[in-house]
N, C-alpha and C positions, 0 to 999 in steps of 0.2 A: 934205045928209046925209053926203055923201062927206067934206066938210071936217071935220065933227064926228068922223067915224071916224079921219081922219088926225090930228086934234088928240089924240084919245084914244090912238092908237098912239104918237105922239110923247111924250106924257106917260108912257106905260108904259115906253118906252125910257129916258127920263130917270130914272124911278123905279127901274128895274132897275140903271141905272148908279150911282145914289146908294146903293142897297143893296149893290152890289158894292164900291164904295169903302169903305163902312162895314165890310163884312166883311173886306176887305183890311187896313184900319187895325186892326181887332181882332186879326187873325192876327199882324200885325207886333208889336203890343203884347204879345200872349201869348208870342211867340217871344223878345222882349226880356226879359220877366219870367223866362222859363225860363233864358235865358243868364245873367241876373243871379243867379239861384238857383244855377246851376252854378258861377259864379265864387265865390259866398259859400261853397258847400260845399267847393270846392277850397281856399279860403283857410283854412277851419276845419280841414280835414284836414292842411294844411301846418303850421299852428300846433300841432296835436296831435303831429305827427311831430317837429317841432322841440323840443317840450317833452320828448318821450321821449329824443331825442338829448342834450339838455342834462342830463337826469337821469342818463343812462348815463355821460356825461363826468364828472359829479360823483362818481358811484359809483367810476369808474376812478381818479379823482384821490384819493379817500378810501382806496382799496385800496393805492395807491402810497405814501401817507403811512404807513399801517399797516405 
């Protein structure tokens, strides 16, 4: 009986370790996804700011011509 209980306890420890590994992997994946979204958002914001700067430069050049 004791051996059976020991085996069950060992399996529970292994099962918990597997669950912890899976949860850790999911957390890392989610953090990676969030970082990728932050990078994409920053790139989009930079592109938008650059478009505004370019438009303002064009406007300034047009005013100088006039």
